FIBA-632202 format. One record per residue: residue number from 1; x negated, y negated, z negated of N, C-alpha, C in turn. Coordinates in nm, 2 decimals. Each point is the difference from the previous one (the first is absolute). Layout:
// FIBA-632202
NUM,X,Y,Z,X,Y,Z,X,Y,Z
...
This chain:
// FIBA-632202
1,-0.40,0.95,-3.50,0.10,-0.02,0.09,0.07,-0.07,0.08
2,0.03,0.00,0.11,0.10,-0.10,0.07,0.09,-0.08,-0.08
3,-0.01,-0.11,0.03,0.17,-0.07,-0.05,0.11,0.06,0.10
4,-0.01,-0.01,0.15,0.06,0.07,0.05,-0.01,0.17,0.11
5,0.11,0.02,-0.03,-0.04,0.14,0.09,0.11,0.02,0.10
6,-0.07,0.03,0.12,0.11,-0.01,0.09,-0.04,0.14,0.06
7,0.11,0.07,0.05,-0.05,0.10,0.10,0.10,0.03,0.10
8,-0.08,0.04,0.15,0.03,-0.03,0.10,0.04,0.19,0.04
9,0.12,0.03,0.09,0.04,0.13,0.03,0.02,0.00,0.17
10,-0.09,0.09,0.03,0.03,0.03,0.14,0.01,0.10,0.06
11,-0.02,0.11,0.08,0.06,0.13,0.05,-0.15,0.11,-0.06
12,-0.09,-0.09,0.03,-0.15,0.11,-0.05,-0.07,-0.10,-0.12
13,0.00,-0.13,-0.01,-0.09,-0.09,-0.06,-0.09,-0.06,0.05
14,-0.04,0.04,0.16,-0.08,-0.04,0.07,-0.04,-0.14,0.05
15,0.13,-0.02,0.04,0.03,-0.10,0.07,0.01,-0.13,-0.05
16,0.05,0.01,-0.09,0.01,-0.15,-0.17,-0.14,0.00,0.00
17,-0.09,0.07,-0.01,-0.13,-0.02,-0.05,-0.07,-0.13,0.06
18,0.02,-0.01,0.11,-0.05,-0.13,0.07,0.08,-0.12,-0.03
19,0.09,0.03,-0.04,0.12,-0.11,-0.11,-0.04,-0.03,-0.11
20,-0.03,0.07,-0.09,-0.07,0.04,-0.11,-0.13,-0.10,-0.04
21,-0.09,-0.01,0.10,-0.10,-0.05,-0.01,0.03,-0.14,0.08
22,0.07,-0.03,0.05,0.03,-0.12,0.07,0.08,-0.08,-0.15
23,0.10,0.07,-0.08,0.06,-0.05,-0.08,-0.09,-0.04,-0.15
24,-0.12,0.10,-0.01,-0.07,-0.03,-0.12,-0.09,-0.11,0.05
25,-0.06,0.00,0.10,-0.04,-0.14,0.06,0.02,-0.16,-0.04
26,0.20,0.04,0.05,0.06,-0.13,-0.04,0.03,0.00,-0.12
27,0.00,0.06,-0.12,-0.02,0.02,-0.12,-0.06,-0.09,-0.08
28,-0.16,0.10,0.07,-0.10,-0.08,-0.09,0.04,-0.15,0.06
29,-0.04,-0.02,0.10,0.01,-0.14,0.04,0.08,-0.12,-0.11
30,0.11,0.07,0.02,0.07,-0.12,-0.12,-0.01,0.04,-0.13
31,-0.09,0.11,-0.06,0.00,0.01,-0.15,0.08,0.07,-0.07
32,0.03,0.10,0.10,0.13,0.09,-0.07,-0.03,0.15,-0.01
33,-0.02,0.05,-0.14,-0.06,0.12,-0.04,0.10,0.07,0.06
34,-0.02,0.08,0.05,0.13,0.11,0.06,-0.07,0.11,0.06
35,0.09,0.13,-0.06,-0.09,0.13,0.09,0.08,0.03,0.10
36,-0.01,0.01,0.13,0.09,0.06,0.12,-0.09,0.13,0.02
37,0.14,0.07,0.02,-0.05,0.18,0.05,0.12,0.00,0.08
38,-0.09,0.10,0.10,0.12,0.06,0.08,0.02,0.14,-0.01
39,0.10,0.05,0.00,0.03,0.16,0.01,0.08,0.05,0.08
40,-0.01,0.13,0.02,0.08,0.05,0.12,0.13,0.03,-0.10
41,0.12,0.02,0.13,0.15,0.01,-0.10,-0.03,0.10,-0.13
42,-0.04,0.10,0.02,0.03,0.15,-0.05,-0.10,-0.02,-0.15
43,-0.09,-0.10,0.02,-0.04,-0.05,-0.14,0.04,-0.08,-0.07
44,0.11,-0.08,0.04,0.04,-0.14,-0.06,0.09,0.05,-0.11
45,0.02,0.10,-0.01,0.11,0.04,-0.15,-0.11,0.01,-0.05
46,-0.11,0.07,-0.03,-0.09,0.08,-0.13,-0.08,-0.16,0.00
47,-0.03,-0.08,0.05,-0.05,-0.17,0.00,0.09,-0.07,-0.06
48,0.14,0.01,0.01,0.10,-0.08,-0.10,0.01,0.08,-0.12
49,-0.03,0.06,0.00,-0.02,0.13,-0.19,-0.10,-0.03,-0.05
50,-0.10,-0.04,0.08,-0.17,0.00,-0.09,-0.02,-0.12,0.00
51,0.07,-0.13,0.06,-0.09,-0.10,0.04,0.10,-0.13,-0.05
52,-0.07,-0.13,-0.06,0.14,-0.10,-0.01,0.02,-0.07,0.10
53,0.08,0.06,0.10,-0.01,-0.10,0.10,0.10,-0.12,-0.01
54,-0.06,-0.16,0.09,0.09,-0.08,-0.03,0.09,-0.01,0.11
55,-0.01,0.01,0.13,0.06,0.01,0.13,-0.03,0.13,0.08
56,0.12,0.01,0.06,0.00,0.13,0.12,0.00,-0.05,0.14
57,-0.06,0.03,0.10,-0.01,-0.06,0.13,-0.03,0.13,0.07
58,0.17,0.02,0.10,-0.01,0.09,0.13,-0.05,-0.04,0.09
59,-0.09,0.08,0.07,-0.04,-0.05,0.14,0.12,0.03,0.09
60,0.00,-0.09,0.14,0.12,-0.01,0.01,0.01,0.15,0.11
61,-0.08,0.15,-0.03,0.02,0.08,0.09,0.07,0.11,-0.11
62,0.01,-0.03,-0.13,0.05,0.08,-0.11,0.15,-0.06,-0.05
63,0.05,-0.14,0.10,0.10,-0.08,-0.10,0.14,0.07,-0.02
64,-0.02,0.14,0.09,0.15,0.10,-0.04,-0.02,0.03,-0.10
65,-0.08,0.03,-0.11,-0.09,0.08,-0.12,0.09,-0.14,-0.11
66,0.02,-0.11,0.05,0.04,-0.10,-0.13,0.06,0.10,-0.09
67,0.14,0.02,0.09,0.16,0.06,-0.10,-0.09,0.10,-0.07
68,-0.10,0.08,0.02,-0.03,0.11,-0.09,-0.10,-0.08,-0.12
69,-0.05,-0.08,0.05,-0.10,-0.13,-0.14,0.08,-0.01,-0.08
70,0.09,-0.05,0.04,0.12,-0.17,-0.04,0.02,0.07,-0.17
71,0.05,0.13,-0.04,0.03,0.00,-0.11,-0.15,0.02,-0.11
72,-0.07,0.08,0.08,-0.14,0.03,-0.11,-0.05,-0.12,-0.02
73,-0.01,-0.12,0.08,-0.04,-0.10,-0.04,0.08,-0.10,-0.08
74,0.12,0.05,0.00,0.13,-0.10,-0.03,-0.01,0.02,-0.18
75,-0.06,0.16,-0.03,0.00,0.02,-0.11,-0.11,-0.06,-0.12
76,-0.10,-0.02,0.07,-0.13,-0.08,-0.04,-0.01,-0.17,0.05
77,0.10,0.02,0.05,0.01,-0.21,0.03,-0.09,-0.08,0.10
78,-0.03,0.14,0.11,-0.15,-0.08,0.07,0.07,-0.01,0.12
79,0.02,-0.12,0.04,0.05,-0.05,0.15,-0.07,0.08,0.09
80,0.08,0.04,0.12,0.01,0.07,0.13,0.01,-0.10,0.13
81,-0.07,0.01,0.08,0.08,-0.07,0.13,-0.14,0.08,0.11
82,0.08,-0.04,0.15,-0.10,0.07,0.07,-0.09,-0.16,0.08
83,-0.14,0.09,0.02,-0.08,-0.16,0.06,0.04,-0.01,0.11
84,0.02,-0.14,0.03,0.09,-0.10,0.11,-0.12,0.07,0.14
85,0.08,0.10,0.08,-0.05,0.09,0.12,-0.11,-0.10,0.11
86,0.02,-0.14,0.00,-0.11,-0.10,0.10,-0.13,-0.01,-0.14
87,0.04,-0.06,-0.10,-0.13,0.00,-0.12,-0.06,0.15,0.02
88,0.06,0.12,-0.01,-0.08,0.12,0.00,-0.09,0.02,0.13
89,0.11,-0.03,0.11,-0.09,0.03,0.13,-0.13,-0.11,0.02
90,0.01,-0.10,-0.05,-0.10,-0.12,-0.01,-0.13,-0.01,-0.12
91,0.07,0.14,-0.06,-0.13,0.01,-0.13,0.01,-0.14,-0.06
92,0.09,-0.05,-0.06,0.02,-0.16,-0.01,-0.01,0.04,-0.19
93,-0.15,0.01,-0.02,0.00,-0.02,-0.15,0.06,-0.07,-0.06
94,0.02,-0.13,0.01,0.07,-0.11,-0.06,0.08,-0.01,-0.03
95,0.08,0.02,0.10,0.15,0.08,0.02,0.04,0.06,-0.08
96,-0.05,0.12,0.01,0.05,0.13,-0.06,-0.02,-0.03,-0.16
97,-0.10,-0.09,-0.03,-0.05,-0.03,-0.13,0.12,-0.11,-0.08
98,0.04,-0.08,0.09,0.06,-0.09,-0.06,0.15,0.04,-0.05
99,0.07,0.13,0.14,0.10,0.06,-0.04,0.02,0.10,-0.12
100,-0.12,0.05,-0.05,-0.04,0.08,-0.08,0.04,-0.12,-0.14
101,-0.05,-0.12,0.00,-0.01,-0.08,-0.11,0.11,-0.03,-0.02
102,0.06,-0.04,0.10,0.16,-0.04,-0.01,0.10,0.07,-0.04
103,-0.05,0.16,0.02,0.13,0.07,-0.10,-0.03,0.06,-0.14
104,-0.14,-0.08,-0.07,-0.05,0.03,-0.11,0.11,-0.11,-0.09
105,0.05,-0.17,0.05,0.01,-0.08,-0.09,0.17,0.04,-0.03
């Protein structure tokens, strides 16, 4: 089991898959044991129930769902934020990984 589990949520789970790959490479380069995965907004609830998530990041296109997820993650003590739009657009895995890691401290 990975030391850290980061869940990215977007509308279909597709657009974040490239970002996941870049974040995994960044984590590997830093020697960080992390499970990073992307799901669609409709799959987020079941993953919150079935997995031990350390941080949840929303893609900019689903930022409007933050209020919907806040009570669910607050009850589990999971930090939640929206991925920086510029970092998302540039698919900057390093910066998004930094964002996730900073939320875990």
